[in-house]
Phi, psi and omega in degrees: 000324180297319180293322179296317179299316179298319180296317179297316178298322179295321179290328180283341185302314179300325180292316179295321179295318179298324183292338182294339181269357177080176181282129180254161175299158182281069183265178179299314180297321178297321178298317181293321178299315180295319184299313184293324177291319178301315180298317179300315180295317181301315183298315181289315182295320179299317181293319180297312181292321179298315179296319179299314181293322178294325176297326178275012180065033177245156180299139180297328180296329176297320178298320180293319178295316179295321179298324177295320177296318185292313185265004183289175185293342181272348178235245186296328181293347178261001180280129180301139178229161175303122181089349180228086187301326183249019180093160183296326181242012184255356185298311183297318180295329178293315182283332182229073186294339182263009181295143180289336177243125188278002178246160184296147187304326181296317179292319178296324178297319177297321179295323179294315177299321178297322179294324176297316178298316181301311182287332174297315179291323177299318177298320179298327183276354183281136175283106186296318180302316179289324178300313179294323180292330184255012180300318178300317178295317179298322178297316179296316180299314181297312183294311182295320180296317179294313182299313183293313183290325178296314181297313181295318180296315179293319180292333175296318176296321179296317185283315185281321188253358179067034182267151170294150183299324183271009177288148180304322182297313181294318179296321178293320176299325178292313183289327176296323181291338182282336189297143174234130178276091182294335178296315181293312179297317179300322179295319179295315180297323178293315181298325181269003181055045180242017184296325182258023176271162179304316180291323180296313180294320180296318179299315182293316178298316179295321182292322178295312178296322177303313181294318179300311181294322180297318180291322176297317177298318180299317179299315180295318184289327175298322176294317178296318182295319179299318178291321182297323184272350179272169181289327184281332179054042179250124180265122179273089185293333179297317179294320179297317181296318179298317179298318180295313181297319180298317181296314180295319181297315179300315181297310183293318183295312183290326177295314179297314180297320180297317181289323182288319185256026182302314182293325177295319178297318179299316179296322178296317181294330180289348175299326180281102187291156179117158184289321186258337188300314178302327179292318178296318180292328176297317177294326175299320177294325177296320178295318179298313181293325177298318178295320178298317179296319179296320180296328181276003179095004177259177181276146177304319186296333178291317177298319179296319179295319179298318179295316178296319179298321181296319183276353185293339181265000184263167179286352177277351188311297187286333175296316179295315180301315182292319183292326183267006184299317181296317177297322178299314182295332177280311193277317189297318175302326177300318180301313183288325177295315179296323176300320176294326181294338182284351182271115175271092186289348182292333182292346181279000179289343181275125181297318177300319180295321178298316181295311179296320180296323180294319179292316179297321180294316179301317178296320180295321182285314182295320182296322178289319179298317181285310185293328182258330184279316184295317181302326183288343176296334179266008181239026176091006180268149174276176178297325177297316178296321180296319178296317180297317179297314179300315180295323180293338181266358185283317187304133180259312173056218189294333182296313179297319181296320179295314179297318179296322178298322177297315180295322180291314181293333179277357179079013181277320181259143173273168179295328179293315178295322178298323177296321175301317181296319180298317179299314180299316180297312181298314184294313181291325181294324184269326185272321183299315177300323179296314181292319179295317179300318179294320180295322182289341178289338181293144180274000181292144180285146182271348181237153179292320175228161184290119179248007175283153176303133185238022184267014180270154181238139177254124180243132184251140173238095183297141178222151191285338182207162181293329178296318179292325177302312180297321182294312180293321179298318179298318179293320180295319178299319178300315180293321177298318179296321178295337178275359178092016179278149170265135188232133176237127181260136177230149175239103176252237174292325174230162176291135186224137178242128174259118191241120185224145171206115184052243182262010177269126180229118182234136173247124178248123182247128180262111176246159181304331184268355178156187178259138180237130180245128174252118185218170170282159180302331182290338188254000186294321179294325177298316180297316180298320179294316180296320179294323176300314178296324178299313181294323179296314181293324178295320178298318178297321179297315181295321177298321178294322179296322180297329183283325189257352182235145173233109184306327181298316181289323178297319180293325179296317178295320182296330184272001184239022181273187177266146180291152181270109185288354176278348181268129178244103182286352178298331181276351187246316185271127177257126179306334179291348181257024179245130178235133184270345183219087174288146189254337186282163189231017174218164188303309184298319181290325177298316179296319176300320181293321178294320177296321179298326178300311180295323179295321180292336180260012177059038180266348183228163181270304185236114186299314184297316181297321179295313180300316181301320181294316181292318182291324177298317178294322182292325180292331180291323176190135186297145177261013175288126181263221178247166172061029173085024183238140175222146183225072175299144184202164178190158169259136183208151177273013180263010175232149181276325181212177180300133187225140179235147169225138181239133178225147180240131175242115190295320183275330181100152182227140178292116183236019184051052184283170183298320183265004178079000180274152178294149179267138182238340177242126184236132174238116178265124180244124176238139178228148177296139188285324188251028176232155177275107182221155182280059183299307182294323180298317179289321178302313179295320181297314181294317179299322179293321178299316184286348179275355180291156178299135175062019179296312180298319181298317179298319181291319181294334179275358180293137181265334183224160175302331179295327177296316178295319179301317180294326179299314183284324185273340180258000187295333182269356184282000000 
């Protein structure tokens, strides 16, 4: 709690310091001062809420959206603070109360760029082969979802508000209901690693088509509304038709060109030398295409997704993802927090608005579930898959708010109708990710039969231990890099390498029992040849090591150093793990007895596994040192932290020591296998302590375990 308090005070310090200069005019410099503080607060609050929601087994994106609502200009962000007369996020809304966006344009601009980055990364993660295979399904999902939700949304206005079906208000309620927040769904699919699953690809394809159709509908309805509200009431259908055709043409042309010329684009980006530069330029191309799409009347995020989809088949794919990860972690939470800030939760205080909003929300959710879920049942999906697709299309998020803001600023929507939209947006944004996340946790298949590409082959290279697996994998990665491959490393259940060059795609998985390669049939001989070269080079390396190193001399040097005064054995050695009279008379039995000591003190999980690890290490080379000392040791996943056991054998046991003398003092050292701990550092420290004059004599003269404990823990004083 003390650390949390200090952190909060540290975060508040800039605000208090800023307040000392008093309130300044709303100038450019003042805007920049506010912006940098806002960004700092957003990053910390987003991470805190995201972590909290993940702890509660909820999607992290929900936490970011909720944090935006909480600290936004309509709630805590509008409370006056020292130096912020109208609140940290309320200044812009105070000066521009009728603005369609309640946050300052600079912050909103960063959020827009973040949305472009998000959809660019979503496109990179999409399986293009599956995307093309499911394009027909995505088209059906998009069209049916838009048609059903538009009709239900417009009819809700007709039924609840008594509006004519062709009235601007009813039409706007319909088009608002069609929108799908692909950013929210994409974030959930990424977190659950379902981006390249049949349901994930179908949702994304459907959401893109959904957005295209929604924007086309918005364009048409704005024309209808303008005519409806004018005295002449004449709709220029020719202009509407031209706008629609232009939008569809831009989308289809750029998507087709991107997929056809993907490798050319990749080669062009490689002109920019450097490890990270091509990735930055790739994002630059995503920004350019996003701007072109916006200029053509489509959404920026569609252009960004098309650019990511185009590069997803190239060897730059995973390099770009890895290089932009830090920027992603910075920018994307800003987007979701700002999206939450756009929700004016105060309008929900009205009971009529709550009632109308609840009915409108129910219609919006059911229409998406029915319109998007039912069609996929006839496209090879199971009921589980249909539910996932329907849930993935429900979130409305920032898209609905933007469309509603347009309607409000144009005088088409009243504040009461806008309140209904806010309720629907808030409810679908928070509940749909939760339901989708829960659905994706199920192990049930989303399709009746497997529709994923099945032309890959898995080839196994068995290896005797996990250490050798890591060694061989490192050498293989080096050879792949020398061949010009781009490599991305991931750590999931096992260490995994994604290896790409032009149209060659290889996955290497490191398991304790060996290396596994997943490749197309055309590339399997290439992998086998490379592995043969890896084994040949490793053998040459080992032969060279045998010539230039002598383990006996290295061990002798290691046992004669100075102790490390940074090591405190008081935190590691338990007096209860010290025995003054070991009873066994051979190496294997001594190690078993030392393991039994730790087992009796509940320091290890599985006795047999620990012994096997220590004995395997002992068989590779003896741990017997000089002057009657031995230090058997191992790394194992059967201990929680570094653990020591000390045993004394009065007569001595043959441990194949350096000087040929029997060993009488034994220190067993165990370290957790999958944690970063100073195993070698402690090993060196203990060996140095035992190399001191009369060290063995002092331990053998000890009368109690406490005497031995003091020898090891006071040696550095």
